[in-house]
C-alpha positions in Angstrom: -16.4 16.3 -23.1 -16.2 14.3 -19.6 -18.8 12.8 -17.6 -19.6 10.8 -14.4 -21.6 8.1 -13.6 -22.2 6.0 -10.8 -21.2 2.2 -10.7 -23.7 0.4 -12.0 -24.7 -3.0 -9.8 -27.7 -4.7 -9.5 -30.2 -4.4 -6.4 -29.8 -8.8 -6.2 -25.8 -8.9 -7.6 -24.1 -11.4 -5.0 -20.2 -10.5 -4.0 -18.1 -12.4 -6.8 -15.6 -14.0 -4.8 -13.3 -15.7 -7.2 -12.6 -12.6 -9.0 -12.3 -11.1 -5.7 -9.6 -13.7 -4.9 -7.4 -12.9 -7.9 -7.4 -9.0 -6.9 -6.4 -10.3 -3.9 -3.2 -12.7 -5.4 -2.2 -10.0 -7.3 -2.1 -7.4 -4.4 0.0 -9.8 -2.5 2.2 -10.5 -4.9 2.8 -6.4 -6.0 3.1 -5.2 -2.5 5.6 -8.2 -1.8 7.6 -7.1 -5.0 7.4 -3.2 -3.7 8.6 -4.2 -0.1 11.1 -7.2 -0.5 14.0 -4.4 -0.5 12.8 -3.6 3.0 13.5 -7.2 4.1 16.8 -7.7 2.1 18.5 -4.3 2.6 21.6 -5.5 4.1 22.7 -8.7 1.5 21.1 -5.9 -1.4 23.6 -3.5 -0.2 26.5 -5.9 0.6 26.0 -7.3 -2.9 26.1 -4.2 -5.0 28.8 -2.3 -2.9 26.4 0.4 -1.1 25.0 2.1 1.7 21.9 0.7 3.0 20.5 4.3 2.4 21.1 4.1 -0.9 19.8 0.6 -1.1 16.2 1.9 0.3 16.1 4.0 -3.0 14.8 1.3 -4.6 11.6 2.2 -3.0 11.7 5.6 -3.0 12.2 4.9 -7.2 8.8 2.6 -7.6 7.2 5.2 -5.1 8.0 8.2 -7.9 6.6 6.1 -10.9 3.6 5.4 -9.1 3.3 9.0 -7.9 3.7 10.0 -11.4 1.4 7.0 -12.8 -1.5 7.1 -10.4 -3.2 10.4 -11.0 -2.9 10.1 -15.3 -3.3 6.5 -16.2 -7.1 7.0 -16.3 -6.5 10.3 -18.7 -4.0 8.0 -20.9 -6.4 5.5 -21.4 -10.1 6.3 -20.5 -12.1 4.3 -21.9 -10.0 1.2 -22.0 -11.4 -2.4 -19.8 -10.0 -1.8 -16.8 -9.2 -5.5 -16.5 -7.1 -5.0 -19.2 -5.3 -2.7 -17.4 -4.9 -4.9 -14.7 -3.8 -7.6 -16.6 -1.2 -5.4 -18.0 0.0 -4.0 -14.9 0.8 -7.9 -13.8 2.6 -8.3 -16.6 5.0 -5.1 -16.4 5.3 -6.1 -12.8 6.4 -9.5 -13.3 8.9 -7.6 -16.0 10.2 -5.9 -13.5 10.9 -8.6 -10.7 12.7 -10.6 -13.6 15.0 -7.6 -14.7 16.2 -7.1 -10.8 16.8 -10.8 -10.8 19.6 -10.7 -13.3 20.7 -6.6 -13.3 23.7 -6.1 -12.6 23.9 -2.1 -11.1 21.6 0.0 -8.9 20.8 2.0 -11.8 19.0 -1.5 -14.0 17.3 -1.8 -10.6 16.2 1.4 -10.2 14.6 1.4 -13.9 13.5 -1.7 -13.4 11.4 -1.0 -10.1 10.6 2.2 -11.9 8.4 -0.1 -14.1 7.1 -1.9 -11.0 5.9 1.3 -9.6 4.0 2.5 -12.4 2.2 -1.1 -12.6 1.3 -0.8 -8.9 0.2 2.1 -8.7 -2.6 1.5 -12.1 -3.1 -1.4 -9.9 -4.2 0.5 -6.7 -6.0 3.1 -9.1 -8.5 0.4 -10.8 -8.8 -1.7 -7.7 -11.7 0.2 -5.5 -13.6 0.0 -9.1 -12.7 -3.5 -10.1 -13.5 -4.4 -6.0 -16.6 -2.0 -6.7 -17.6 -4.2 -9.8 -17.5 -7.7 -8.2 -19.0 -6.1 -5.0 -22.9 -6.9 -3.4 -24.7 -4.0 -2.9 -23.6 -1.9 0.0 -20.3 -3.8 0.6 -17.9 -2.2 -1.1 -16.2 -2.0 2.1 -16.0 -5.9 2.4 -15.1 -6.3 -1.5 -12.3 -3.8 -0.8 -11.0 -5.9 2.0 -9.4 -8.7 -0.3 -7.6 -6.1 -2.3 -6.1 -5.0 1.1 -5.7 -8.5 2.5 -3.8 -9.2 -0.3 -1.1 -6.5 1.1 -1.6 -8.2 4.8 -0.2 -11.7 3.6 2.5 -10.1 1.6 3.6 -9.2 5.2 2.6 -12.5 6.9 4.0 -14.4 4.7 5.2 -12.6 1.4 8.4 -10.1 2.6 9.4 -12.8 5.5 9.7 -16.1 2.8 11.2 -13.7 0.7 13.8 -12.8 3.5 13.8 -16.6 4.5 14.3 -17.6 0.9 17.1 -15.2 0.7 19.1 -16.6 3.3 19.0 -19.7 1.5 19.5 -19.0 -1.6 19.8 -15.0 -2.6 18.0 -12.3 -3.1 18.3 -12.3 -7.0 16.8 -15.7 -7.0 13.7 -14.5 -4.6 12.7 -11.7 -6.9 13.2 -14.3 -9.7 10.6 -16.5 -8.4 8.3 -13.1 -7.5 8.2 -12.2 -11.3 7.6 -15.9 -12.7 4.6 -16.2 -10.0 3.2 -12.5 -11.1 3.0 -13.3 -14.4 0.9 -16.4 -13.9 -1.7 -14.2 -11.5 -1.9 -11.9 -14.5 -3.3 -14.4 -17.0 -5.5 -15.4 -14.1 -7.0 -12.0 -13.9 -8.1 -11.8 -17.4 -9.6 -15.4 -17.1 -11.5 -14.5 -13.7 -12.5 -11.0 -14.0 -15.6 -10.0 -16.1 -14.9 -6.9 -18.1 -14.3 -3.9 -16.1 -15.4 -0.4 -17.8 -14.5 3.0 -17.0 -17.4 4.7 -15.4 -15.8 8.0 -15.6 -14.0 9.5 -18.2 -11.4 10.6 -16.5 -9.7 14.4 -16.7 -7.5 16.6 -14.2 -10.7 18.9 -14.1 -12.4 15.9 -12.8 -9.2 14.9 -10.1 -9.4 18.6 -9.0 -13.3 19.0 -8.7 -13.3 15.6 -6.4 -10.3 17.2 -4.3 -12.3 20.5 -3.7 -15.6 18.8 -2.4 -16.2 19.4 1.0 -14.2 17.7 3.5 -11.9 15.8 0.7 -8.7 18.1 0.9 -8.0 18.1 4.4 -9.1 13.8 4.5 -6.4 13.7 1.7 -3.8 15.3 3.4 -4.4 13.4 6.8 -3.8 10.7 4.5 -0.6 11.6 3.2 0.7 12.3 7.1 -0.2 9.0 7.9 1.1 6.9 5.2 4.2 9.2 5.6 4.4 8.4 9.1 4.4 4.7 8.8 6.5 4.6 5.8 9.4 6.7 7.8 9.4 4.1 10.3 8.7 0.8 8.2 11.1 1.3 5.4 13.7 1.2 7.9 12.3 -1.1 10.1 14.8 -3.7 9.5 17.6 -1.6 11.1 14.8 -0.2 14.2 14.5 -4.1 15.2 18.2 -4.7 14.8 18.0 -2.7 18.0 17.4 -5.6 20.0 19.6 -6.7 22.2 21.2 -10.1 20.6 19.0 -10.1 17.6 19.8 -12.1 14.3 18.0 -12.6 11.0 15.8 -14.9 12.2 14.3 -13.3 14.7 13.5 -10.2 12.5 12.2 -12.6 9.8 9.7 -13.5 13.2 8.8 -10.0 14.0 8.0 -8.9 10.3 5.9 -12.2 10.2 4.0 -10.9 13.4 3.9 -7.4 11.5 2.0 -9.7 8.6 -0.4 -11.6 10.8 -1.3 -8.4 13.0 -2.4 -7.3 9.5 -3.6 -9.8 8.2 -6.5 -10.6 11.4 -6.7 -6.6 11.2 -8.1 -6.8 7.8 -10.6 -9.4 8.5 -11.8 -7.1 11.8 -11.8 -4.3 10.2 -12.9 -5.3 7.1 -16.3 -6.8 8.8 -17.0 -3.5 10.3 -15.6 -1.1 8.1 -18.5 -0.2 6.2 -20.1 1.2 9.4 -17.0 2.5 11.3 -14.5 4.0 8.7 -14.7 7.2 10.1 -13.6 6.8 13.7 -11.3 4.1 12.3 -9.7 6.5 10.4 -8.9 8.6 13.8 -8.0 6.2 16.1 -5.8 3.8 14.2 -2.8 6.3 12.5 -2.9 7.1 17.1 -2.8 3.8 18.0 0.2 3.1 15.0 2.1 5.7 16.5 1.5 4.5 20.1 3.1 1.4 18.8 5.8 2.7 16.8 7.0 4.7 20.1 7.0 1.6 22.1 9.9 -0.3 19.8 12.0 2.9 19.5 11.7 3.1 23.9 11.4 -0.5 25.0 14.0 -2.1 22.6 15.2 -4.4 25.5 11.5 -5.6 25.9 11.2 -8.3 23.5 7.5 -9.0 24.6 6.6 -5.7 24.5 8.2 -5.1 20.9 6.5 -8.2 19.7 2.9 -6.7 20.5 3.6 -3.4 19.2 4.6 -4.9 15.8 1.2 -7.2 16.0 -0.7 -3.6 16.7 1.3 -1.7 14.3 0.3 -4.3 11.7 -3.3 -4.9 12.8 -3.9 -1.2 12.4 -1.7 0.0 9.4 -2.4 -3.2 6.9 -6.1 -2.2 6.8 -5.4 1.3 5.8 -6.3 1.1 2.5 -9.9 -0.9 3.6 -10.6 2.7 5.2 -9.7 5.1 3.1 -10.5 3.3 0.1 -14.4 2.9 1.9 -13.8 6.6 2.7 -13.9 7.2 -1.1 -16.8 4.9 -2.1 -19.5 6.0 0.7 -18.5 10.0 0.1 -17.8 9.9 -3.5 -19.7 7.0 -5.5 -19.7 8.9 -8.4 -16.1 9.0 -8.5 -14.5 6.2 -7.6 -11.8 5.8 -10.1 -11.0 9.8 -9.5 -11.4 8.8 -5.8 -9.4 6.1 -5.7 -6.3 8.0 -8.0 -6.1 10.4 -5.4 -5.6 8.0 -2.9 -3.1 6.1 -4.3 -1.4 9.5 -5.7 -1.0 10.2 -1.7 -0.2 7.3 -0.8 3.0 7.1 -3.4 3.8 10.9 -3.1 4.1 9.7 1.0 6.3 6.7 0.5 8.4 8.7 -2.2 9.0 11.1 0.5 9.6 8.5 3.6 12.0 6.3 1.4 13.7 9.4 0.3 14.4 11.7 2.8 14.3 8.7 5.3 17.2 7.3 3.4 19.3 10.3 4.1 18.1 10.3 7.7 19.2 7.1 8.7 22.3 7.4 7.4 22.9 11.1 8.8 20.9 11.2 12.4 20.1 7.7 13.2 16.8 5.1 13.0 15.7 6.1 15.9 15.4 10.1 14.6 13.1 8.6 11.5 11.1 6.8 13.9 10.3 9.7 16.5 9.3 11.8 13.1 6.9 9.1 11.6 5.1 8.9 15.4 4.6 13.0 14.9 3.6 13.0 11.2 0.7 9.7 11.9 -0.5 11.9 15.5 -1.1 15.0 12.6 -2.6 12.8 10.3 -5.4 11.4 12.7 -5.9 15.3 13.5 -6.4 16.1 10.0 -8.6 13.2 9.0 -10.8 14.1 12.2 -11.2 17.8 10.9 -11.8 16.4 7.6 -15.2 14.3 8.8 -16.2 17.1 10.5 -15.8 19.5 7.5 -18.0 17.1 5.3 -20.5 16.4 8.2 -21.2 20.3 8.4 -21.4 20.7 4.7 -24.2 18.4 4.8 -26.6 19.9 7.6 -29.4 21.2 5.7 
């Protein structure tokens, strides 16, 4: 027996900022752990005696785990309080980072990263439901802004500071620090969040039915292409930035921080308007990201232009989860958990393909080829999302 119900919210319910800030901190640490290998790729590869492409598979296996967990976690524990599930995800991520810090081989690290992927996918699948529980009426986009802001903060401070810390100590110490911090925030999740009941008894049938609603399938396809295009370029962004003449590791750290600053500002700006403009942003954002990557590819010698492009790239992609989750919240309010699971499944599918195939391409054809393919996929994603919005509008006409 399956049932669906909208998230119950009181007409007078205020925004519960304490819980939203804790969710933001958890997303910050999860994203920092997920993409920390991007920033320490060279050191990690040298330490383990492997190629940069092989080191990039530490991102691939994380995404693969997420791909498997995202559509199934709600089915495995259909009635478990989502607050407890979020707490368990935090603890699993903490264990993963600590294991990476002491693991002697790539195989051991890949196993630990698989656990991280399961934790991350659980968090993002349930984050929209948790945010809706904490949101004021009609402000789901603004509530989702907090969880997405953690992603931006990770690129502003988490990954760049992780790179800087790895320069001072080493990459293993960096993972250990992230693991301990994640455990502490996991405790805060249990204390600060109210109970988050599962409002939908999940099943594969519900996921399929949600996906086949008018406009949803094409929109999800657009979402996958956008994320795939971005991560083909971003997973190996350090290699792209190293094409800049006379660049050093300190400059790379600053450019990664610039990406994060753009993302943090984008979260605030887009978070303020997304409840009204998510459709236009879903089409314009990927096109602007494609243009920004093109600048990095075509003008590596024009440092000022690269800086601007990196900031703009961060501005729009770091707020992509706000945009697509707001789309879910507005279009399928009775299927928030199912919609959230589909978004995360698409996200992890794209990252798995990007890191896996990208690793092979970057070792054989070079990083420029990878970036160009990413640009094309971003444009395709924008077009598909535009088509999905038209189909949805046509379906709603009397």
